[in-house]
N, C-alpha and C positions, 0 to 999 in steps of 0.2 A: 549535752552534759548537764545543763541546768535542770532540764526536765527529769533526767535520771536521778539527780541529787534531790529533787523535790520529792520523788516517790521513795527513794532509798537513801535517806540521810545517814550520816555516820552514827552508828549505834553498836552496842555490844552484840555478840552472837546470841546471848540470851534473849535480847529484845527481838531479834529477827526470828528466832525459833518460836517464841510465843506468838508473834505475828503470823508466822507460817501455820501454826496450829489453828489459830482462829480463821485464817484464810482457807484452810482445808475444811474445817468443820462447818463453816457457814454455807459454802456452796453445796455440801452434802445435805445440809438441812433444807436448803432451798430446792434442791433436786428431788428430795423425798416429798416435799410439799407439792411439787409439780406432778409427781407420780400419783399422789393421792387425788389431785384434781382431775387427773385423766383416768382414774380407776373406773369410774362409771362408764366412760366411753369404751374402755378396753373390755369391760364386762359385756357391753352391748355388742361389740364386734365378735367376741367369742360366742355369744348366744346366737348371733346371726349365722355364723359359720356352722355351729352345731345344729341349728334348726334346719338349714339346707341339707346337712348330712342325714338328719333323721328322716326328712321327707324322701331323700334318695333311698334310704334303707327300706322304707315302706314300699316304694315303687318297685324295688327288687323282689320283695315278697309277692306282690300282686303279679308282677311279670312272670315269676316262677309258676304261679297258679295258672295263668293264661297259657303259658308255654306247655304245661302239662296237659291242659285241655286240647291244645292244638295237636300235640303228639298223639293223644288218644284218638282224635279224629283221623289222623293219617293212618294209624294202624287199622281202625275200623273200615276205612275206605278201601283197604286192600284185602279185606276178609273174603274167603271163598264164597260164603253164603251170599254176600252182596254182589260179587262178580257173577254168580249163577242166577241172580234174580230171586233167590229164595228169601223173601223178606220175613216170613214167619220164623225160619231158623235164625236169621240175623237178629230179629227182635228178641228171641229167647236167649241167644248167646250174649247179646249186649246187655240185656236186663240182668242176667246172671253175673256178668263181669262187673257191673256198676252197682250191684245190690248194696254193697257196704258204703258207697259214696253218696253224696248229695247231688250227683250229676245225672242228667237224663238226656237221651239221644232222640233226635227227631230226624226223619228222612222226608224230604219234600221234593216235588217235581218242579219244573221250570215256572209254573204258575204260582207256586207257593203252597199248593195243596199238600197237606200232611199225609204221607203214605204210612207212617208208623210213628208212635210216640211211646217211649218206654214208661211214661207216667200212666198209660192206659194199657189194658190188655189188647193183644193183637186182634184186629178185626173190628175193634170199636170204631164207629163212625167218627171221623175227625174233620174239622174244617181247615181253612187256610191258616197259615202262621199269622200270629198277631202283629208281627213287625215286618211287613212286606218291604218297606223302604230299605231296611238293613239288608234283606236278602237280595234286593235288586242291586244295591251298591256292591255287594260281594261278587255277584255274578258278573258285574261290569268290570271290576278290578281284577278278578281271577286269582285272588289271594285270600288267605285266612284273615278274618277281621272280627273284632269284638263289637257288639252292638251297644247302643245306649240302653239304659235301664227302661223297662216298660212293664205294664200290667199284663201278665200272661192270661190267655183265654182259658187254657186248660186248668192251670193251677189257681188262678185268681190272685196270685201273689206278684210282688215286684220281682222280676227276673231279668237276666241278661243272657245273651246268646254269644257263642263263638261258632262261626260258620265256616265250613270248608266247601268251596265250589267243586263240582265234578263235571266232567265232560260226557259222562255216560247217562243213558236213560234206563229206567224211568227215574232213578234217584239222581236229581240234578245237584243236590247239596245235602251235606250232613251237618246237623246242628247239635252242639252240646249246650244245654241250658242249665242254669243253676239259679236257685232263689237268692236274691240279694242278701237276705238275712244270713244265709250260709256263708257267703263270701265275707260278711261282716265279722265272722269269727277270726279272720286273718288280720283284721284291722284292730290294733290294740294300742293303748296309750302307756303300756308298761315301759319303763325306762324314761318316760317324759316327766317333766316337773308337774306338780299338782296344778289342776286347773287347765291343763292343755287337752286339746281335742285333735282327732285325726279323721280324714275322710278320703274316699276315692270318688273322683268326679269323671263323668263320661264326656264325650265330645260335645254334647249340647249343653253342658254345664249343670247337669242334674247329679245329685248325690247318689252313688251306687251303694255305698256302705259307709258307715261312720261309727265312731266311738268317742267317748269322752263326755264332759259336761255340756257341750253344745247340743247333744241329743238330736241330731239331724236324722230324719227318716229317709229311706230310699225313695227316690223320685222327687225329693225336695230341691228346688232350684238353689244353687249356690249364689252368694251375693254377686249380682251382675256388675257391680262397681269394681270388683276385684279381678274377675276373670280376664279382662283385657291386659292386665299387667303380666300375665303368664306368657311372656314372649321367648324367654330363654329355655334351655333344656332343664335348668334348675335355678333356684334363686330364692330371695326373700322379698316380702312385701311389708311395708310399714307405712301407715297413714293414720295420724292421730284423729282425723275426722271420721274415717270409716271404722278403724279398729283402735280406739283410744287405749293407750298404755298396753298395747298388744303387738305381737310379732307373728307373722305367718311365713312359713316356708313351703315351697312347692317343688315338684319334680315331675317331668314327663316320663311315662313308662315307655322305654325304647321299643319301637316297632308297633306300638298300639296308639290309639287315639285318646287314651285315658290319662289322667293326672292324679297325683296324690298330694294332699295338703295336710299340714299340721299347723296349729295356731294356739296361742295362749298368752297369758299376762307376762309382762317383763318384770322379773323380781329384782329389786335393787337392795343390796345389802347396805346397812348403815355403817358409816365410817367415823362416827363421832368419837368412839373409843379409840380409834386409831389416831385421830387428831390429838386427843388428850395425851396419848402415849408419845406422839411425835414431839409435842412441845416440851414435856418433862424430860424426855430422853435427849432432846437436842441441847437443852441448857446443861444437863449433866455431861454430855459429850464435850461441850466447849470447856467446861471447868476442868475436866480430867485432862483434856488435851493441853491446856495452859500449864497445869501443874507438871505434867510429864515433860513438856518442852523445857520448862525451867530447870528441872533436874538433869535432863540431858545436856542442856547448855553448860552447866557447871563442869560436867565431865569433859565435854568437848573442848572447852576453853583451855583446860589444863593440858590436854593432848596437843592442841595446836601450838601452845607455847613451847612444848618440848620439841615438836617437829621444827618450829621456827629456829630454835637454838641450834639444831643439827644443820639446818640450811646455812645459818650464819657462819658456822665453823667450816662448812664445806666451801663457802665462798672465799674464805681466807686461805684455802688451799690444803686444808687438812683432810686426811682420810678418817671419816667418822664411823663410829660403831652405832648400830640401830638401837633406839630406845624401846622399851617394852611398855605398852599401854593396854588399856581395857578395850580399845576399839580395834577390831581386826583390820579394817581398811587403813587405819593410821599406822598399824604395825607394818602393813605392806608398803606404805609410803616410806616409813623409816628404813625398811630394808632396801627399797629402791634408791633412797638417797645414799645409803651406805655403799651400795654397789656402784652408784653413779660417781661417788667420790673416788672409788678405786679405779673405775673405768676412766675417769678424767685424768688420773695420774698416768695410767697406761697410754691414753690417747696423746697426752702431751709428749711422752717419750716417743710414741710412734710418729707424731708430727715432726719432731726433730729429725728422726731417721728419714722420713719421707722428703723433708726439705733438703737434706744432704743428698739423697738419691736424685731428687729433681735437678739440683745444681749439676750433679755429675752427668746425668743423661742429657741435660740441656747443652752442656759443653760438647758432648760427643755429637749430638745432632748438628750443632752449629759448625763443628769441625768438618763433619761430613758434607754439610751444605756448602761450606766455603770451598772445599776441594772440588765438589761437583761443579760449582759455578766457574771456578778457575779453568777446569778442563773444557767446559762448554764455551767459555769466552775465547779460548784459543782457536776453536773450530768455527765459531759463528762468523758469518760474513755480513750480518746486519743486526741491528738492535731487535727487530721483530723476530728473527730466527733465534736469537739468544733468549728472548722472553718466552717463546713457545717451547724451546727445549727445557728451560728451567722449570716452567709450569708443569710440563709433562712428567719430569723426574720427581718434582716435589709431590705431585699427585700420587705417584707410586709409593714414595716414602710415607705419605700421609696414610695410605691404606694400612701399611705395616704398623704405624704408630697407633691408629685407631683400633686395630686388633689387639695390640699389647695393652692399650688403655682399658679395653673391655675386660681383659683378664688381669687387670691391676699389675701389669708388667711381670706376670708370673710365668710367662711362656704361652705359646699357642701351638695347637696341633699342626703338623705339616700339611695335612689335607686342607685345613681351613686357609692356611697361607696361600696355597696354590689356587684354591677356589676364589679367594677375594681378589687376587691379582688378575686372574683370567676373566673375572666379571667385567672388567673394563673393555673386553672385546666380545660382547654377547653374540655378535653375528658369526663368530668363528668358534663358539664353544663346542658345537657338535663335531668340529673337525679335529679336536684334540683328544687323544686317548691318554688317560692317567692311570698308572698302576704303581703299587707299592704299599708296604705295610706302614700304617700310620703311627706316628709317635709325636711327642711334645718337643718343640724347639725351644732353645734358649732365646731370651729377648734379643741379644745381638744377632743371633742367627736368623731370627725373623726378619730383621731389617736388611741384612746383607743378602740373604737368599731372595727376599722380595725384590730388591733392586735388580738382581740378575734375571729373575723371571720376567720382570717388567720390560727389561731391555730385550730379552729374547723374543717375547711376544710382540713388542712394538716393531722390532726389525722384521719379524715374520709377516706381520700384517702389511707392512709397507713394501717389502721386497721379496719375501719368501713364500712358503707354502700356504700361509693363511691369506695371501693376497688374491688367491683364486679359489673358486668353489670346490674344485676337485682336489685341492691340496690337503695333506694330512700331516699331523704332528703327533709324535709319541714321546711322552714324558714319563720316565719311570725312575725309581730308585730301588736299590737292592743291596744286600750285604755281600761283600766280596772279600771278607777276611781270609787271609792266608793262614794255613795251619801253623806255620813256624813263627807267626807274629802275634804277640799278645793283644795288641790294640785292634779293636773292631774297625773295619773300614766300610764306608758307604760309597756307592757310585751312583751319581745322578746323570741321566742321559736325556738330552733334548735332541730328537732326531726328526728332521723334516724330509718329506718326499711328496712328489706329485705337483710341485710348484714350478715356477719359471727356472730356467737354468741359472746356476749359481756360479759366480766368479769371485775370487778373493779380492777384497777392496785394495786399492792402491795406497791408501793411507789409513792409519789406525785412528778411529774417532773415540768419543767418550763411551759409546755403547760397547765397543770392543774392549776398552780398558776395564769396564765394569764386569763383563762376563768372563774376562780372562785374568787380568792382573789383580783386580780388586777381589774377585771370588777366590783365587788361589791364596792371596794374602789373608783374607778374612777367616778362611777355614783351615789355614795352614795345610793346604793340600795341593793337588796338581790339577790343571785344567787343560783339556785338549779341545781345540777348535779346528774343525776340518770343513773347509768350504768346498764340499763335493758338488759336482755338477747336478746331481739329482736332488740335493738339498743339504742344508747346514747340519753339521753334527757337533754337539757340544757335550763334553763329558767332564764332570767334576768328581774327583776322588778325594775324600777327606776322612779324617778320623771321626768316628761316631761321637766321641766325647766332646768335640768342638761344636756339635750341633744339638745333641739331645740334652734336655734338662735333667738334672739329677733327681 
């Protein structure tokens, strides 16, 4: 408490509201400062993500070009002219089809000897392909591959090949070749920040095509210090020693041995003006918050005093009317206090009524318990027998009281009364058949009928049908009103069969008294008890009005 008092001394609500305004404004000010300190790092993170995405976008463009070339090779490989060995017709058709493109087709045998090249007229003497290692790698792998960039013998330019291996002779492989400068038309820096460059790199680390201020020519080796870092499918590389104040993003072209890279300077926006605005705005925010808190405090103080006056009058026992204030929540509290004062008056009246009912019901229960113990004491031959009999009956009575309490002594449905008393004998529950239209019993009927049911079930479990697995019990109730009688009559029947032979007891015990005399008296009806050899029959006939709640 001393620590709390140290931080929260006694003070007016105005002081606390002003302190709260300052306490809110200062953390906001500090938080914005932290955000500004982290602004550069956030910009770097965003730039790294965007750089990797831009490299991936360029890789998709190059992949689309390589895939188109591969598709063209597949179509040409299945052409009828090539299947029939008519290379002249194949040359003419291919040259015509690719005339508007920058692509050229070469057919080679297994040694790499060129059989045709659409860069030259058919029949022109040709040598072996200039990139034999790439051809041998394709023939070994059996799949389409893109070669490294190299200087073409026929064109004299930097070119690259996409090669399709074939199992047929004499054409062992089809090659589409393109000048690297033509591929460079697809490599663009549009959409990138000023000063950024882009390039396509082959498997050996040479530039295939590039764009941007770096001005890398095809065949130029890319920085060997950077290439080992390209381990993932895509990512970024940053090293102040190799690329000072620069960032590089890379991406592998799926299904090919090439990579795309983009790199450029990291732009850092100045935040000096933001700092200036933060300081001025922060001071203004604190001043406005303090003034606003003081104005609100004056209004709230008046409202609290009015509410306190209502509470004092309510404590004196008065029914108070709600006060009207400018604070919506305070008005709700005032209405709640007014309603509470009215509810309190009603509750006090209800408590007096409940206390009266409690005294009345307690007397009835004590009377019933005394009568029960007197009857049991007459029949018990030992203290232990008496204690067991009393405990068993009180347990049955307790179930009825528990049911009534859960319903606030307003009555319980007949079906629930039957179920709760038969739950004490779960092993026999499936042997009992229950039928009848449900209705709500009066509180007294719940107790009295519960006692009778408990005695019937207990007797059956000990001596009757429920004492053996094959025994059965039918408990039903139905309307038996006669036409010439205005009062409705109900008949309850407990019928046992399939149990041990039954004989009428030589003396009347407490159980017999409950199911016969007590039941007849409690419901102002008639009870028939028949100890038939095949099983006990108990029939209660009573007016419905003595059982059903109005």
